C-alpha positions as CSV (number, residue, x, y, z in Angstrom):
1,M,74.2,114.9,101.0
2,A,72.5,115.2,104.4
3,N,71.3,112.2,106.3
4,A,67.6,111.8,105.5
5,R,66.8,110.5,109.0
6,A,68.3,113.6,110.8
7,G,65.6,115.8,112.3
8,S,62.8,113.3,111.5
9,G,61.5,113.5,115.1
10,A,62.0,109.9,115.8
11,Q,62.4,109.1,119.5
12,P,65.0,106.7,120.7
13,H,63.8,103.4,122.1
14,T,63.6,103.4,125.9
15,P,62.6,100.3,127.9
16,A,59.3,100.4,129.9
17,R,59.6,101.4,133.5
18,R,58.9,98.7,136.1
19,K,56.4,99.6,138.8
20,H,57.7,98.8,142.2
21,L,55.4,98.0,145.1
22,L,56.3,99.5,148.5
23,D,56.1,96.2,150.2
24,H,58.5,94.6,147.8
25,L,61.0,97.5,148.2
26,I,60.8,97.4,152.0
27,G,61.3,93.6,151.8
28,L,64.6,94.3,150.1
29,C,65.9,96.3,153.1
30,D,68.3,94.7,155.6
31,T,66.9,95.7,158.9
32,S,69.9,94.2,160.8
33,V,72.2,97.0,159.6
34,P,72.6,99.8,162.2
35,L,71.5,103.3,161.3
36,S,74.1,105.6,159.9
37,V,75.3,108.5,162.1
38,D,73.5,111.2,160.1
39,I,70.2,109.3,160.1
40,A,70.5,108.6,163.9
41,V,71.1,112.3,164.6
42,E,68.2,113.3,162.5
43,D,65.9,110.8,164.2
44,A,67.1,112.0,167.7
45,G,66.0,115.6,166.9
46,S,62.8,117.1,168.1
47,R,59.7,117.1,165.9
48,V,58.9,120.5,164.3
49,G,55.7,119.9,162.4
50,R,52.9,117.4,162.4
51,E,54.9,114.3,162.1
52,V,53.0,111.2,163.1
53,W,55.0,108.2,164.3
């Protein structure tokens, strides 16, 4: 006999997503850590669009 619940369309329970605020996430960053080489190379490159810094 087949399981009566199979194919019933019930969705598995998933926890609600937490909303993060940008200020909170930036506050978690350790600004004393030096940039990695790949990020430093990218930052040293010339701007190609309408970047505003």
